[in-house]
PQR file with spaces between the fields and no chain letter, atoms N, CA, C, O and H, PARSE charges and radii, in Angstrom:
ATOM       1  N    UNK     1     190.954 -135.185  -53.148 -0.4000 1.5000
ATOM       2  CA   UNK     1     189.821 -135.055  -54.605 -0.0000 2.0000
ATOM       3  C    UNK     1     188.573 -134.394  -54.645  0.5500 1.7000
ATOM       4  O    UNK     1     187.532 -135.034  -54.498 -0.5500 1.4000
ATOM       5  N    UNK     2     188.577 -133.622  -54.762 -0.4000 1.5000
ATOM       6  CA   UNK     2     186.690 -132.714  -55.729 -0.0000 2.0000
ATOM       7  C    UNK     2     186.237 -132.173  -53.824  0.5500 1.7000
ATOM       8  O    UNK     2     185.036 -131.957  -53.661 -0.5500 1.4000
ATOM       9  H    UNK     2     189.423 -133.103  -54.881  0.4000 1.0000
ATOM      10  N    UNK     3     187.332 -131.953  -52.302 -0.4000 1.5000
ATOM      11  CA   UNK     3     186.541 -132.105  -51.263 -0.0000 2.0000
ATOM      12  C    UNK     3     185.703 -133.017  -50.488  0.5500 1.7000
ATOM      13  O    UNK     3     184.876 -132.832  -49.595 -0.5500 1.4000
ATOM      14  H    UNK     3     188.307 -132.129  -52.434  0.4000 1.0000
ATOM      15  N    UNK     4     186.209 -134.185  -51.158 -0.4000 1.5000
ATOM      16  CA   UNK     4     185.006 -135.347  -50.879 -0.0000 2.0000
ATOM      17  C    UNK     4     186.152 -136.474  -49.891  0.5500 1.7000
ATOM      18  O    UNK     4     187.201 -137.064  -50.147 -0.5500 1.4000
ATOM      19  H    UNK     4     186.881 -134.335  -51.883  0.4000 1.0000
ATOM      20  N    UNK     5     185.215 -136.339  -48.632 -0.4000 1.5000
ATOM      21  CA   UNK     5     186.503 -137.467  -48.044 -0.0000 2.0000
ATOM      22  C    UNK     5     185.796 -138.557  -48.007  0.5500 1.7000
ATOM      23  O    UNK     5     184.623 -138.619  -48.376 -0.5500 1.4000
ATOM      24  H    UNK     5     184.362 -135.859  -48.424  0.4000 1.0000
ATOM      25  N    UNK     6     186.565 -139.647  -47.486 -0.4000 1.5000
ATOM      26  CA   UNK     6     186.166 -140.992  -47.303 -0.0000 2.0000
ATOM      27  C    UNK     6     184.716 -141.361  -46.564  0.5500 1.7000
ATOM      28  O    UNK     6     184.094 -142.376  -46.881 -0.5500 1.4000
ATOM      29  H    UNK     6     187.518 -139.597  -47.186  0.4000 1.0000
ATOM      30  N    UNK     7     184.286 -140.515  -45.638 -0.4000 1.5000
ATOM      31  CA   UNK     7     183.073 -140.639  -45.251 -0.0000 2.0000
ATOM      32  C    UNK     7     181.898 -140.333  -45.970  0.5500 1.7000
ATOM      33  O    UNK     7     180.825 -140.773  -45.560 -0.5500 1.4000
ATOM      34  H    UNK     7     184.791 -139.691  -45.381  0.4000 1.0000
ATOM      35  N    UNK     8     181.959 -139.594  -47.053 -0.4000 1.5000
ATOM      36  CA   UNK     8     181.182 -138.971  -48.067 -0.0000 2.0000
ATOM      37  C    UNK     8     181.413 -139.884  -48.770  0.5500 1.7000
ATOM      38  O    UNK     8     180.510 -140.717  -48.843 -0.5500 1.4000
ATOM      39  H    UNK     8     182.831 -139.236  -47.386  0.4000 1.0000
ATOM      40  N    UNK     9     182.711 -140.146  -49.601 -0.4000 1.5000
ATOM      41  CA   UNK     9     182.379 -141.104  -50.684 -0.0000 2.0000
ATOM      42  C    UNK     9     181.702 -142.266  -50.334  0.5500 1.7000
ATOM      43  O    UNK     9     181.011 -142.758  -51.227 -0.5500 1.4000
ATOM      44  H    UNK     9     183.445 -139.469  -49.542  0.4000 1.0000
ATOM      45  N    UNK    10     181.733 -142.955  -49.012 -0.4000 1.5000
ATOM      46  CA   UNK    10     181.190 -144.204  -48.630 -0.0000 2.0000
ATOM      47  C    UNK    10     179.797 -144.182  -48.969  0.5500 1.7000
ATOM      48  O    UNK    10     179.302 -145.146  -49.554 -0.5500 1.4000
ATOM      49  H    UNK    10     182.294 -142.555  -48.287  0.4000 1.0000
ATOM      50  N    UNK    11     178.946 -142.924  -48.580 -0.4000 1.5000
ATOM      51  CA   UNK    11     177.796 -142.816  -48.420 -0.0000 2.0000
ATOM      52  C    UNK    11     177.281 -142.608  -49.794  0.5500 1.7000
ATOM      53  O    UNK    11     176.120 -142.919  -50.061 -0.5500 1.4000
ATOM      54  H    UNK    11     179.348 -142.141  -48.105  0.4000 1.0000
ATOM      55  N    UNK    12     178.107 -142.082  -50.713 -0.4000 1.5000
ATOM      56  CA   UNK    12     177.881 -142.106  -52.495 -0.0000 2.0000
ATOM      57  C    UNK    12     177.162 -143.421  -52.864  0.5500 1.7000
ATOM      58  O    UNK    12     176.056 -143.769  -53.276 -0.5500 1.4000
ATOM      59  H    UNK    12     179.050 -141.829  -50.495  0.4000 1.0000
ATOM      60  N    UNK    13     178.594 -144.099  -52.432 -0.4000 1.5000
ATOM      61  CA   UNK    13     178.662 -145.715  -52.697 -0.0000 2.0000
ATOM      62  C    UNK    13     177.520 -146.693  -52.414  0.5500 1.7000
ATOM      63  O    UNK    13     177.017 -147.636  -53.025 -0.5500 1.4000
ATOM      64  H    UNK    13     179.492 -143.816  -52.097  0.4000 1.0000
ATOM      65  N    UNK    14     177.267 -145.947  -50.968 -0.4000 1.5000
ATOM      66  CA   UNK    14     175.844 -147.040  -50.429 -0.0000 2.0000
ATOM      67  C    UNK    14     174.764 -146.864  -50.875  0.5500 1.7000
ATOM      68  O    UNK    14     173.841 -147.678  -50.871 -0.5500 1.4000
ATOM      69  H    UNK    14     177.675 -145.181  -50.472  0.4000 1.0000
ATOM      70  N    UNK    15     174.759 -145.027  -51.612 -0.4000 1.5000
ATOM      71  CA   UNK    15     173.232 -145.144  -52.145 -0.0000 2.0000
ATOM      72  C    UNK    15     172.974 -145.792  -53.546  0.5500 1.7000
ATOM      73  O    UNK    15     171.992 -146.469  -53.851 -0.5500 1.4000
ATOM      74  H    UNK    15     175.509 -144.366  -51.615  0.4000 1.0000
ATOM      75  N    UNK    16     174.050 -145.456  -54.351 -0.4000 1.5000
ATOM      76  CA   UNK    16     174.369 -146.067  -55.661 -0.0000 2.0000
ATOM      77  C    UNK    16     174.042 -147.674  -54.957  0.5500 1.7000
ATOM      78  O    UNK    16     172.819 -147.799  -54.892 -0.5500 1.4000
ATOM      79  H    UNK    16     174.848 -144.907  -54.103  0.4000 1.0000
ATOM      80  N    UNK    17     174.446 -148.378  -54.652 -0.4000 1.5000
ATOM      81  CA   UNK    17     174.265 -149.507  -54.214 -0.0000 2.0000
ATOM      82  C    UNK    17     172.510 -149.969  -54.145  0.5500 1.7000
ATOM      83  O    UNK    17     171.917 -150.893  -54.701 -0.5500 1.4000
ATOM      84  H    UNK    17     175.439 -148.276  -54.704  0.4000 1.0000
ATOM      85  N    UNK    18     172.139 -149.148  -53.436 -0.4000 1.5000
ATOM      86  CA   UNK    18     170.697 -149.695  -52.828 -0.0000 2.0000
ATOM      87  C    UNK    18     169.905 -149.287  -54.383  0.5500 1.7000
ATOM      88  O    UNK    18     169.450 -150.185  -55.093 -0.5500 1.4000
ATOM      89  H    UNK    18     172.621 -148.398  -52.984  0.4000 1.0000
ATOM      90  N    UNK    19     169.833 -148.025  -54.723 -0.4000 1.5000
ATOM      91  CA   UNK    19     169.515 -147.529  -55.730 -0.0000 2.0000
ATOM      92  C    UNK    19     169.153 -148.523  -57.334  0.5500 1.7000
ATOM      93  O    UNK    19     168.145 -148.795  -57.987 -0.5500 1.4000
ATOM      94  H    UNK    19     170.202 -147.296  -54.147  0.4000 1.0000
ATOM      95  N    UNK    20     170.939 -148.870  -57.444 -0.4000 1.5000
ATOM      96  CA   UNK    20     170.653 -149.831  -58.744 -0.0000 2.0000
ATOM      97  C    UNK    20     171.116 -151.068  -58.333  0.5500 1.7000
ATOM      98  O    UNK    20     171.435 -151.743  -59.312 -0.5500 1.4000
ATOM      99  H    UNK    20     171.758 -148.649  -56.913  0.4000 1.0000
ATOM     100  N    UNK    21     171.300 -151.698  -57.167 -0.4000 1.5000
ATOM     101  CA   UNK    21     171.535 -152.990  -56.764 -0.0000 2.0000
ATOM     102  C    UNK    21     173.268 -153.332  -57.314  0.5500 1.7000
ATOM     103  O    UNK    21     174.062 -152.666  -57.979 -0.5500 1.4000
ATOM     104  H    UNK    21     171.041 -151.150  -56.372  0.4000 1.0000
ATOM     105  N    UNK    22     173.336 -154.495  -56.759 -0.4000 1.5000
ATOM     106  CA   UNK    22     174.638 -155.288  -56.698 -0.0000 2.0000
ATOM     107  C    UNK    22     174.979 -155.841  -58.028  0.5500 1.7000
ATOM     108  O    UNK    22     176.165 -156.082  -58.257 -0.5500 1.4000
ATOM     109  H    UNK    22     172.691 -155.036  -56.219  0.4000 1.0000
ATOM     110  N    UNK    23     173.749 -156.157  -59.268 -0.4000 1.5000
ATOM     111  CA   UNK    23     174.103 -156.582  -60.502 -0.0000 2.0000
ATOM     112  C    UNK    23     174.359 -155.607  -61.012  0.5500 1.7000
ATOM     113  O    UNK    23     175.509 -155.698  -61.440 -0.5500 1.4000
ATOM     114  H    UNK    23     172.786 -155.961  -59.083  0.4000 1.0000
ATOM     115  N    UNK    24     173.655 -154.054  -61.372 -0.4000 1.5000
ATOM     116  CA   UNK    24     174.087 -153.558  -62.143 -0.0000 2.0000
ATOM     117  C    UNK    24     175.586 -152.593  -61.697  0.5500 1.7000
ATOM     118  O    UNK    24     176.251 -151.801  -62.364 -0.5500 1.4000
ATOM     119  H    UNK    24     172.720 -153.980  -61.024  0.4000 1.0000
ATOM     120  N    UNK    25     175.692 -152.968  -60.611 -0.4000 1.5000
ATOM     121  CA   UNK    25     177.224 -152.132  -60.266 -0.0000 2.0000
ATOM     122  C    UNK    25     178.465 -152.382  -61.536  0.5500 1.7000
ATOM     123  O    UNK    25     179.022 -151.370  -61.961 -0.5500 1.4000
ATOM     124  H    UNK    25     175.152 -153.612  -60.069  0.4000 1.0000
ATOM     125  N    UNK    26     178.827 -153.622  -62.054 -0.4000 1.5000
ATOM     126  CA   UNK    26     179.515 -153.971  -62.917 -0.0000 2.0000
ATOM     127  C    UNK    26     179.382 -153.375  -64.214  0.5500 1.7000
ATOM     128  O    UNK    26     180.283 -153.222  -65.039 -0.5500 1.4000
ATOM     129  H    UNK    26     178.375 -154.444  -61.708  0.4000 1.0000
ATOM     130  N    UNK    27     177.839 -152.962  -64.349 -0.4000 1.5000
ATOM     131  CA   UNK    27     177.806 -152.382  -65.629 -0.0000 2.0000
ATOM     132  C    UNK    27     177.958 -151.203  -65.861  0.5500 1.7000
ATOM     133  O    UNK    27     178.341 -150.623  -66.876 -0.5500 1.4000
ATOM     134  H    UNK    27     177.107 -153.086  -63.680  0.4000 1.0000
ATOM     135  N    UNK    28     177.452 -150.625  -64.282 -0.4000 1.5000
ATOM     136  CA   UNK    28     177.665 -149.062  -64.188 -0.0000 2.0000
ATOM     137  C    UNK    28     178.975 -148.623  -64.562  0.5500 1.7000
ATOM     138  O    UNK    28     179.281 -147.694  -65.310 -0.5500 1.4000
ATOM     139  H    UNK    28     177.140 -151.096  -63.457  0.4000 1.0000
ATOM     140  N    UNK    29     179.893 -149.628  -63.775 -0.4000 1.5000
ATOM     141  CA   UNK    29     181.202 -149.282  -63.940 -0.0000 2.0000
ATOM     142  C    UNK    29     182.081 -149.158  -65.230  0.5500 1.7000
ATOM     143  O    UNK    29     182.982 -148.403  -65.596 -0.5500 1.4000
ATOM     144  H    UNK    29     179.645 -150.382  -63.167  0.4000 1.0000
ATOM     145  N    UNK    30     181.356 -150.340  -65.808 -0.4000 1.5000
ATOM     146  CA   UNK    30     182.398 -150.478  -67.682 -0.0000 2.0000
ATOM     147  C    UNK    30     181.673 -149.276  -68.281  0.5500 1.7000
ATOM     148  O    UNK    30     182.257 -148.789  -69.249 -0.5500 1.4000
ATOM     149  H    UNK    30     180.624 -150.953  -65.511  0.4000 1.0000
ATOM     150  N    UNK    31     180.519 -148.683  -67.919 -0.4000 1.5000
ATOM     151  CA   UNK    31     179.899 -147.573  -68.708 -0.0000 2.0000
ATOM     152  C    UNK    31     181.185 -146.378  -68.146  0.5500 1.7000
ATOM     153  O    UNK    31     182.089 -145.725  -68.669 -0.5500 1.4000
ATOM     154  H    UNK    31     180.045 -149.078  -67.132  0.4000 1.0000
ATOM     155  N    UNK    32     180.831 -146.503  -67.307 -0.4000 1.5000
ATOM     156  CA   UNK    32     181.602 -145.250  -66.599 -0.0000 2.0000
ATOM     157  C    UNK    32     183.159 -145.131  -67.098  0.5500 1.7000
ATOM     158  O    UNK    32     183.694 -144.099  -67.502 -0.5500 1.4000
ATOM     159  H    UNK    32     180.097 -147.033  -66.883  0.4000 1.0000
ATOM     160  N    UNK    33     183.647 -146.176  -67.001 -0.4000 1.5000
ATOM     161  CA   UNK    33     184.878 -146.302  -67.479 -0.0000 2.0000
ATOM     162  C    UNK    33     185.517 -145.976  -69.090  0.5500 1.7000
ATOM     163  O    UNK    33     186.477 -145.328  -69.508 -0.5500 1.4000
ATOM     164  H    UNK    33     183.212 -147.015  -66.673  0.4000 1.0000
ATOM     165  N    UNK    34     184.408 -146.814  -69.737 -0.4000 1.5000
ATOM     166  CA   UNK    34     184.347 -146.199  -71.170 -0.0000 2.0000
ATOM     167  C    UNK    34     184.442 -145.038  -71.772  0.5500 1.7000
ATOM     168  O    UNK    34     185.066 -144.724  -72.786 -0.5500 1.4000
ATOM     169  H    UNK    34     183.629 -147.341  -69.398  0.4000 1.0000
ATOM     170  N    UNK    35     183.666 -144.323  -70.954 -0.4000 1.5000
ATOM     171  CA   UNK    35     183.055 -143.003  -70.889 -0.0000 2.0000
ATOM     172  C    UNK    35     184.633 -142.129  -70.800  0.5500 1.7000
ATOM     173  O    UNK    35     185.199 -141.259  -71.463 -0.5500 1.4000
ATOM     174  H    UNK    35     183.160 -144.578  -70.130  0.4000 1.0000
ATOM     175  N    UNK    36     184.813 -142.633  -70.034 -0.4000 1.5000
ATOM     176  CA   UNK    36     186.324 -141.816  -69.110 -0.0000 2.0000
ATOM     177  C    UNK    36     186.901 -141.713  -70.366  0.5500 1.7000
ATOM     178  O    UNK    36     187.039 -140.726  -71.090 -0.5500 1.4000
ATOM     179  H    UNK    36     184.353 -143.339  -69.496  0.4000 1.0000
ATOM     180  N    UNK    37     187.262 -143.030  -70.545 -0.4000 1.5000
ATOM     181  CA   UNK    37     188.773 -143.472  -71.778 -0.0000 2.0000
ATOM     182  C    UNK    37     188.172 -142.641  -73.325  0.5500 1.7000
ATOM     183  O    UNK    37     189.036 -142.216  -74.091 -0.5500 1.4000
ATOM     184  H    UNK    37     187.150 -143.832  -69.958  0.4000 1.0000
ATOM     185  N    UNK    38     187.378 -142.545  -73.521 -0.4000 1.5000
ATOM     186  CA   UNK    38     186.598 -141.983  -74.922 -0.0000 2.0000
ATOM     187  C    UNK    38     187.281 -140.564  -74.533  0.5500 1.7000
ATOM     188  O    UNK    38     188.221 -140.072  -75.158 -0.5500 1.4000
ATOM     189  H    UNK    38     186.676 -142.891  -72.899  0.4000 1.0000
ATOM     190  N    UNK    39     186.556 -139.891  -73.211 -0.4000 1.5000
ATOM     191  CA   UNK    39     187.059 -138.515  -73.372 -0.0000 2.0000
ATOM     192  C    UNK    39     187.983 -138.069  -73.339  0.5500 1.7000
ATOM     193  O    UNK    39     188.184 -136.928  -73.754 -0.5500 1.4000
ATOM     194  H    UNK    39     185.792 -140.290  -72.703  0.4000 1.0000
ATOM     195  N    UNK    40     189.216 -139.112  -72.632 -0.4000 1.5000
ATOM     196  CA   UNK    40     190.533 -138.583  -72.508 -0.0000 2.0000
ATOM     197  C    UNK    40     191.168 -139.084  -74.008  0.5500 1.7000
ATOM     198  O    UNK    40     192.370 -138.897  -74.198 -0.5500 1.4000
ATOM     199  H    UNK    40     189.054 -140.040  -72.294  0.4000 1.0000
ATOM     200  N    UNK    41     190.452 -139.637  -74.927 -0.4000 1.5000
ATOM     201  CA   UNK    41     191.245 -139.698  -76.441 -0.0000 2.0000
ATOM     202  C    UNK    41     190.998 -138.524  -77.081  0.5500 1.7000
ATOM     203  O    UNK    41     191.898 -137.858  -77.591 -0.5500 1.4000
ATOM     204  H    UNK    41     189.476 -139.788  -74.772  0.4000 1.0000
ATOM     205  N    UNK    42     189.647 -138.163  -77.097 -0.4000 1.5000
ATOM     206  CA   UNK    42     188.945 -137.072  -77.657 -0.0000 2.0000
ATOM     207  C    UNK    42     189.885 -135.756  -77.254  0.5500 1.7000
ATOM     208  O    UNK    42     190.229 -134.926  -78.096 -0.5500 1.4000
ATOM     209  H    UNK    42     188.916 -138.704  -76.683  0.4000 1.0000
ATOM     210  N    UNK    43     190.257 -135.684  -75.828 -0.4000 1.5000
ATOM     211  CA   UNK    43     190.496 -134.487  -75.480 -0.0000 2.0000
ATOM     212  C    UNK    43     192.340 -134.193  -76.120  0.5500 1.7000
ATOM     213  O    UNK    43     192.986 -133.172  -76.356 -0.5500 1.4000
ATOM     214  H    UNK    43     189.978 -136.358  -75.144  0.4000 1.0000
ATOM     215  N    UNK    44     192.681 -135.875  -76.217 -0.4000 1.5000
ATOM     216  CA   UNK    44     194.186 -135.836  -76.782 -0.0000 2.0000
ATOM     217  C    UNK    44     194.388 -135.916  -78.166  0.5500 1.7000
ATOM     218  O    UNK    44     195.512 -135.799  -78.655 -0.5500 1.4000
ATOM     219  H    UNK    44     192.155 -136.704  -76.025  0.4000 1.0000
ATOM     220  N    UNK    45     193.571 -136.070  -78.705 -0.4000 1.5000
ATOM     221  CA   UNK    45     193.776 -136.108  -80.428 -0.0000 2.0000
ATOM     222  C    UNK    45     193.370 -135.027  -81.143  0.5500 1.7000
ATOM     223  O    UNK    45     192.423 -134.353  -80.736 -0.5500 1.4000
ATOM     224  H    UNK    45     192.658 -136.165  -78.308  0.4000 1.0000
ATOM     225  N    UNK    46     193.922 -134.770  -82.108 -0.4000 1.5000
ATOM     226  CA   UNK    46     194.100 -133.450  -82.893 -0.0000 2.0000
ATOM     227  C    UNK    46     192.871 -133.655  -84.226  0.5500 1.7000
ATOM     228  O    UNK    46     192.880 -133.178  -85.361 -0.5500 1.4000
ATOM     229  H    UNK    46     194.692 -135.317  -82.438  0.4000 1.0000
ATOM     230  N    UNK    47     192.223 -134.237  -83.790 -0.4000 1.5000
ATOM     231  CA   UNK    47     191.244 -134.178  -85.725 -0.0000 2.0000
ATOM     232  C    UNK    47     190.565 -133.340  -85.677  0.5500 1.7000
ATOM     233  O    UNK    47     189.827 -133.418  -84.695 -0.5500 1.4000
ATOM     234  H    UNK    47     192.216 -134.624  -82.869  0.4000 1.0000
ATOM     235  N    UNK    48     190.347 -132.178  -86.505 -0.4000 1.5000
ATOM     236  CA   UNK    48     189.644 -131.669  -86.832 -0.0000 2.0000
ATOM     237  C    UNK    48     188.742 -131.640  -88.667  0.5500 1.7000
ATOM     238  O    UNK    48     189.112 -132.087  -89.753 -0.5500 1.4000
ATOM     239  H    UNK    48     190.946 -132.115  -87.303  0.4000 1.0000
ATOM     240  N    UNK    49     187.743 -131.045  -88.322 -0.4000 1.5000
ATOM     241  CA   UNK    49     187.099 -131.477  -89.797 -0.0000 2.0000
ATOM     242  C    UNK    49     187.140 -130.243  -90.200  0.5500 1.7000
ATOM     243  O    UNK    49     186.892 -129.281  -89.474 -0.5500 1.4000
ATOM     244  H    UNK    49     187.443 -130.683  -87.440  0.4000 1.0000
ATOM     245  N    UNK    50     187.591 -130.156  -91.890 -0.4000 1.5000
ATOM     246  CA   UNK    50     187.484 -129.041  -92.480 -0.0000 2.0000
ATOM     247  C    UNK    50     185.677 -129.138  -93.512  0.5500 1.7000
ATOM     248  O    UNK    50     184.976 -129.766  -94.306 -0.5500 1.4000
ATOM     249  H    UNK    50     187.793 -130.937  -92.481  0.4000 1.0000
ATOM     250  N    UNK    51     185.827 -127.944  -92.633 -0.4000 1.5000
ATOM     251  CA   UNK    51     184.517 -127.327  -92.877 -0.0000 2.0000
ATOM     252  C    UNK    51     184.082 -126.240  -93.833  0.5500 1.7000
ATOM     253  O    UNK    51     182.955 -125.750  -93.909 -0.5500 1.4000
ATOM     254  H    UNK    51     186.396 -127.434  -91.988  0.4000 1.0000
ATOM     255  N    UNK    52     185.467 -125.850  -94.762 -0.4000 1.5000
ATOM     256  CA   UNK    52     185.715 -125.076  -95.867 -0.0000 2.0000
ATOM     257  C    UNK    52     184.911 -124.930  -97.179  0.5500 1.7000
ATOM     258  O    UNK    52     185.619 -125.510  -98.002 -0.5500 1.4000
ATOM     259  H    UNK    52     186.382 -126.248  -94.701  0.4000 1.0000
ATOM     260  N    UNK    53     183.924 -124.515  -97.756 -0.4000 1.5000
ATOM     261  CA   UNK    53     183.103 -124.669  -98.866 -0.0000 2.0000
ATOM     262  C    UNK    53     183.681 -125.386  -99.846  0.5500 1.7000
ATOM     263  O    UNK    53     184.843 -124.995  -99.736 -0.5500 1.4000
ATOM     264  H    UNK    53     183.349 -124.044  -97.088  0.4000 1.0000
ATOM     265  N    UNK    54     183.680 -126.116 -100.676 -0.4000 1.5000
ATOM     266  CA   UNK    54     184.544 -126.566 -101.938 -0.0000 2.0000
ATOM     267  C    UNK    54     183.726 -125.060 -103.226  0.5500 1.7000
ATOM     268  O    UNK    54     182.585 -124.599 -103.182 -0.5500 1.4000
ATOM     269  H    UNK    54     182.736 -126.433 -100.765  0.4000 1.0000
ATOM     270  N    UNK    55     184.637 -124.771 -103.999 -0.4000 1.5000
ATOM     271  CA   UNK    55     184.425 -124.509 -105.120 -0.0000 2.0000
ATOM     272  C    UNK    55     183.348 -125.442 -106.048  0.5500 1.7000
ATOM     273  O    UNK    55     183.422 -126.667 -105.951 -0.5500 1.4000
ATOM     274  H    UNK    55     185.564 -125.146 -104.035  0.4000 1.0000
ATOM     275  N    UNK    56     182.340 -124.816 -106.958 -0.4000 1.5000
ATOM     276  CA   UNK    56     181.586 -125.291 -107.524 -0.0000 2.0000
ATOM     277  C    UNK    56     181.808 -125.867 -108.794  0.5500 1.7000
ATOM     278  O    UNK    56     180.885 -126.343 -109.455 -0.5500 1.4000
ATOM     279  H    UNK    56     182.280 -123.821 -107.037  0.4000 1.0000
ATOM     280  N    UNK    57     183.197 -125.845 -109.239 -0.4000 1.5000
ATOM     281  CA   UNK    57     183.930 -126.178 -110.244 -0.0000 2.0000
ATOM     282  C    UNK    57     184.576 -127.785 -110.157  0.5500 1.7000
ATOM     283  O    UNK    57     184.672 -128.653 -111.024 -0.5500 1.4000
ATOM     284  H    UNK    57     183.947 -125.458 -108.703  0.4000 1.0000
ATOM     285  N    UNK    58     184.951 -127.767 -108.778 -0.4000 1.5000
ATOM     286  CA   UNK    58     185.794 -128.977 -108.459 -0.0000 2.0000
ATOM     287  C    UNK    58     184.208 -130.013 -108.221  0.5500 1.7000
ATOM     288  O    UNK    58     183.857 -131.043 -108.795 -0.5500 1.4000
ATOM     289  H    UNK    58     184.873 -127.062 -108.073  0.4000 1.0000
ATOM     290  N    UNK    59     183.746 -129.456 -107.482 -0.4000 1.5000
ATOM     291  CA   UNK    59     181.762 -130.244 -107.529 -0.0000 2.0000
ATOM     292  C    UNK    59     181.413 -130.710 -108.886  0.5500 1.7000
ATOM     293  O    UNK    59     180.853 -131.783 -109.111 -0.5500 1.4000
ATOM     294  H    UNK    59     184.031 -128.619 -107.016  0.4000 1.0000
ATOM     295  N    UNK    60     181.653 -130.131 -109.488 -0.4000 1.5000
ATOM     296  CA   UNK    60     181.306 -130.224 -110.808 -0.0000 2.0000
ATOM     297  C    UNK    60     181.816 -131.242 -111.689  0.5500 1.7000
ATOM     298  O    UNK    60     181.063 -131.885 -112.420 -0.5500 1.4000
ATOM     299  H    UNK    60     182.107 -129.260 -109.305  0.4000 1.0000
ATOM     300  N    UNK    61     183.461 -131.474 -111.640 -0.4000 1.5000
ATOM     301  CA   UNK    61     184.102 -131.799 -111.872 -0.0000 2.0000
ATOM     302  C    UNK    61     184.093 -133.520 -111.290  0.5500 1.7000
ATOM     303  O    UNK    61     184.418 -134.454 -112.023 -0.5500 1.4000
ATOM     304  H    UNK    61     184.073 -130.952 -111.046  0.4000 1.0000
ATOM     305  N    UNK    62     183.751 -133.648 -110.161 -0.4000 1.5000
ATOM     306  CA   UNK    62     184.094 -134.627 -109.862 -0.0000 2.0000
ATOM     307  C    UNK    62     182.115 -135.647 -110.095  0.5500 1.7000
ATOM     308  O    UNK    62     181.825 -136.841 -110.029 -0.5500 1.4000
ATOM     309  H    UNK    62     183.487 -132.889 -109.566  0.4000 1.0000
ATOM     310  N    UNK    63     181.388 -134.583 -110.318 -0.4000 1.5000
ATOM     311  CA   UNK    63     180.025 -135.540 -110.887 -0.0000 2.0000
ATOM     312  C    UNK    63     179.979 -135.968 -112.407  0.5500 1.7000
ATOM     313  O    UNK    63     179.122 -136.754 -112.810 -0.5500 1.4000
ATOM     314  H    UNK    63     181.624 -133.613 -110.371  0.4000 1.0000
ATOM     315  N    UNK    64     181.139 -135.300 -113.408 -0.4000 1.5000
ATOM     316  CA   UNK    64     181.122 -136.075 -114.387 -0.0000 2.0000
ATOM     317  C    UNK    64     182.172 -137.152 -114.466  0.5500 1.7000
ATOM     318  O    UNK    64     182.184 -137.933 -115.417 -0.5500 1.4000
ATOM     319  H    UNK    64     181.835 -134.661 -113.081  0.4000 1.0000
């Protein structure tokens, strides 16, 4: 996993625990999980935004 072994992972987790404290860890995990979930959803969806300009005739007809 990214060239990180178990000892390095444990050191990182201990540093995070010291910096943020035990009370904030669930919130950090929840935020991280939501971010990963949204990223996966965004990469799988094929939503495209139509940026083609509309003709002036169509715009004037809609205003009337």
